[in-house]
C-alpha positions in Angstrom: -41.5 -106.6 -69.3 -40.5 -109.7 -71.3 -42.9 -112.5 -71.9 -40.1 -115.1 -71.4 -40.8 -117.5 -68.5 -39.7 -116.3 -65.1 -37.7 -118.1 -62.4 -39.7 -120.1 -59.9 -39.3 -118.4 -56.5 -41.9 -120.3 -54.6 -39.2 -122.1 -52.4 -37.7 -118.8 -51.3 -39.1 -117.8 -47.9 -38.1 -117.1 -44.3 -40.8 -117.3 -41.6 -43.4 -114.7 -42.6 -41.2 -113.2 -45.4 -41.6 -114.4 -49.0 -40.0 -113.5 -52.2 -41.8 -113.0 -55.5 -41.7 -111.1 -58.8 -44.1 -108.2 -59.1 -47.1 -109.2 -61.2 -49.3 -106.1 -61.0 -49.0 -102.3 -61.3 -50.1 -102.1 -57.6 -47.2 -104.2 -56.5 -44.7 -102.2 -58.6 -46.1 -98.9 -57.1 -45.7 -100.3 -53.6 -42.1 -101.1 -54.4 -41.7 -97.6 -55.8 -43.1 -96.2 -52.5 -40.6 -98.2 -50.5 -37.8 -96.8 -52.8 -39.1 -93.3 -52.0 -39.0 -93.9 -48.3 -35.4 -95.2 -48.4 -33.8 -93.0 -51.1 -35.6 -89.7 -50.5 -36.8 -89.7 -46.9 -33.9 -91.6 -45.4 -30.9 -90.8 -47.6 -31.7 -87.3 -48.9 -32.2 -87.8 -52.6 -33.9 -84.9 -54.4 -37.4 -85.9 -55.8 -39.1 -84.4 -58.8 -42.4 -82.6 -58.1 -44.4 -85.7 -59.3 -42.3 -88.0 -57.2 -42.9 -85.9 -54.1 -46.6 -85.7 -54.8 -47.0 -89.4 -55.3 -44.4 -90.5 -52.7 -42.9 -92.9 -55.3 -39.5 -93.2 -56.9 -39.9 -94.0 -60.6 -38.4 -93.7 -64.0 -39.0 -95.1 -67.5 -36.8 -98.2 -66.8 -39.5 -99.5 -64.4 -41.6 -100.5 -67.3 -38.9 -102.8 -68.8 -37.7 -104.3 -65.5 -38.6 -107.2 -63.4 -39.1 -106.2 -59.7 -38.1 -108.6 -57.0 -40.2 -108.1 -53.9 -39.7 -109.3 -50.3 -43.1 -109.3 -48.8 -44.0 -109.5 -45.1 -47.2 -111.6 -45.1 -48.1 -110.3 -41.6 -48.1 -106.6 -42.7 -51.2 -104.9 -44.2 -51.5 -104.8 -47.9 -49.9 -101.7 -49.4 -47.3 -101.7 -46.7 -46.1 -105.3 -47.0 -43.3 -104.8 -49.6 -40.3 -104.4 -47.3 -37.4 -105.1 -49.7 -36.9 -104.8 -53.5 -34.5 -105.2 -56.3 -34.9 -104.1 -59.9 -33.6 -106.4 -62.7 -33.0 -105.6 -66.3 -31.5 -108.2 -68.6 -29.4 -107.1 -71.5 -31.5 -109.2 -73.8 -34.6 -107.3 -72.8 -32.9 -103.9 -73.2 -31.9 -104.9 -76.7 -35.5 -106.0 -77.5 -36.8 -102.7 -76.3 -34.0 -100.7 -78.0 -32.9 -99.0 -74.8 -29.5 -98.9 -73.0 -29.0 -100.3 -69.6 -29.4 -97.9 -66.7 -25.7 -98.5 -65.9 -24.8 -97.2 -69.4 -26.2 -93.7 -68.5 -23.1 -93.5 -66.2 -20.6 -96.0 -67.6 -19.3 -97.1 -71.0 -19.9 -100.8 -71.3 -18.6 -101.3 -74.8 -15.9 -103.7 -73.8 -18.5 -106.0 -72.2 -20.8 -105.6 -75.2 -18.0 -106.5 -77.6 -17.2 -109.6 -75.6 -20.8 -110.8 -76.3 -21.5 -111.4 -72.6 -25.0 -112.2 -71.3 -25.5 -109.3 -68.9 -28.0 -108.7 -66.1 -28.3 -105.3 -64.4 -29.5 -104.9 -60.9 -30.6 -101.5 -59.4 -32.8 -99.7 -56.9 -32.0 -102.2 -54.2 -33.4 -101.2 -50.8 -34.9 -102.6 -47.6 -37.3 -100.9 -45.2 -35.8 -99.7 -41.9 -36.5 -102.4 -39.3 -36.1 -105.2 -41.8 -32.4 -104.7 -42.6 -31.4 -108.1 -41.4 -29.7 -111.1 -42.9 -33.0 -112.8 -43.6 -34.2 -110.0 -46.0 -30.9 -109.6 -47.7 -30.5 -113.4 -48.2 -34.0 -113.6 -49.8 -33.0 -110.8 -52.3 -29.7 -112.5 -53.1 -31.5 -115.8 -53.6 -33.7 -114.1 -56.1 -30.7 -112.8 -58.1 -29.2 -116.3 -58.0 -32.5 -117.7 -59.5 -32.2 -115.3 -62.3 -28.6 -116.1 -62.9 -29.3 -119.8 -63.2 -32.6 -119.4 -65.2 -31.2 -117.1 -67.9 -27.5 -118.4 -67.8 -26.2 -114.9 -67.0 -22.4 -114.3 -67.5 -22.1 -111.0 -65.6 -24.1 -109.3 -62.9 -23.6 -105.6 -62.9 -24.9 -102.5 -61.0 -24.1 -99.2 -59.4 -23.5 -99.6 -55.7 -23.0 -96.2 -54.0 -21.6 -94.3 -51.1 -23.9 -91.8 -49.3 -23.0 -88.2 -50.1 -21.3 -86.6 -53.0 -17.7 -86.2 -51.7 -15.2 -88.6 -53.4 -12.5 -87.3 -51.0 -14.6 -88.4 -48.0 -14.4 -92.0 -49.2 -10.8 -91.8 -50.4 -9.6 -94.8 -48.5 -12.6 -97.0 -49.4 -12.5 -96.1 -53.1 -8.7 -96.4 -53.2 -8.8 -99.8 -51.5 -11.3 -101.0 -54.1 -9.2 -99.6 -56.9 -6.0 -101.2 -55.7 -7.5 -104.7 -55.1 -10.6 -105.1 -57.1 -10.3 -103.3 -60.5 -11.8 -105.2 -63.4 -9.5 -106.6 -66.0 -8.8 -104.1 -68.8 -10.5 -106.2 -71.5 -13.9 -105.9 -69.8 -13.5 -102.8 -67.6 -16.4 -100.3 -67.7 -15.4 -96.7 -67.5 -17.3 -93.6 -66.4 -18.3 -91.5 -69.4 -15.7 -88.8 -70.1 -18.0 -85.9 -69.3 -18.8 -87.3 -65.9 -15.5 -89.0 -65.1 -14.2 -88.6 -61.6 -10.8 -90.3 -60.9 -10.7 -92.7 -58.0 -7.9 -91.7 -55.6 -4.8 -93.8 -55.3 -3.7 -94.9 -51.8 -0.8 -96.8 -50.4 -2.6 -100.1 -49.9 0.1 -101.4 -47.6 -0.2 -98.5 -45.2 -3.9 -98.9 -44.4 -5.9 -101.4 -42.4 -7.5 -103.4 -45.1 -9.8 -105.3 -42.8 -11.2 -102.2 -41.3 -11.7 -100.6 -44.6 -13.6 -103.6 -45.9 -15.8 -103.5 -42.7 -16.7 -99.9 -43.5 -17.9 -100.6 -47.0 -21.7 -100.4 -47.6 -23.3 -103.8 -47.0 -24.5 -104.3 -50.5 -21.0 -103.6 -51.9 -19.4 -106.0 -49.4 -21.8 -108.7 -50.7 -20.7 -108.1 -54.3 -17.1 -108.3 -53.3 -17.6 -111.5 -51.5 -19.1 -112.9 -54.6 -16.0 -112.0 -56.6 -17.0 -108.6 -57.8 -14.6 -106.1 -59.4 -15.1 -102.4 -60.1 -14.9 -100.2 -63.2 -12.6 -97.2 -63.9 -13.7 -94.0 -62.3 -16.6 -92.9 -60.1 -19.8 -91.1 -60.9 -21.2 -88.3 -58.6 -25.0 -88.4 -58.6 -26.4 -85.2 -57.1 -30.1 -86.3 -57.4 -29.5 -89.4 -55.4 -26.9 -87.8 -53.2 -24.4 -90.6 -53.9 -21.0 -91.4 -55.3 -21.5 -94.4 -57.6 -19.1 -97.0 -58.8 -19.7 -99.8 -61.3 -19.5 -103.4 -60.1 -19.2 -106.5 -62.1 -19.6 -110.1 -60.9 -18.6 -112.8 -63.3 -20.8 -115.6 -62.4 -18.4 -118.3 -63.4 -15.9 -116.9 -60.9 -18.4 -116.9 -58.0 -17.3 -118.9 -54.9 -18.4 -122.5 -55.1 -19.8 -122.1 -51.5 -22.4 -119.6 -52.7 -23.2 -121.5 -56.0 -23.7 -124.8 -54.1 -26.0 -123.1 -51.5 -28.3 -121.6 -54.1 -28.2 -124.6 -56.5 -29.5 -126.7 -53.6 -32.2 -124.2 -52.9 -33.5 -124.4 -56.4 -32.8 -128.2 -56.9 -30.2 -127.5 -59.6 -27.9 -130.4 -60.3 -24.2 -129.7 -59.9 -22.2 -129.8 -63.1 
């Protein structure tokens, strides 16, 4: 992980839930165990032998990322990480000479050529029983702290639909394509070998409000923040998901959200 100063998250708490950045290997491994419970036990991802043996979800990106943790201070140690987000800044990826995780599925050359300051988020999950507004709001606050602290231009990630059938999510994907496709000059595109076209739908013939309600909660959050999607989907058989690439241009984020989080971190309005 980078030695650059980290955002101060000490003000981010809700009752017995606190937010922090992982500082020890033990904390990271507890987050990896949470990821295993959610992705593999709950959602049917396919673990490697080592993952199944250790009951942890991990890859080489974990060593380069910051790990946001929501901790239940009333829970026993080792079981107290109940929410997590993994963060990799483009600057850190360049220092370590690695590509962003998103780039294993999508071509980000247009964003790179634009010289944008990127921050990738991944492996977001919350333990069953804690999937409430309080936990999600803490994680979003952590992302906002990073955006302010590092002056991030674009937040990006790979929100997903459960299962590997694009046709099953024809209406949802077609809705996103029709209304929320990124401008061509910055639009990510699924790598050609993995490209799956997102279906077209007659957007005027569907109930747009109902489709929005049916979207995964995380994806709805990105859209509310002004998110747009890339060209094409990616089917991930290991994680049993259909992925799309989301971009949130922070300068276009609703003033309502920006004001809320700036007040939380005592940041003066410009």
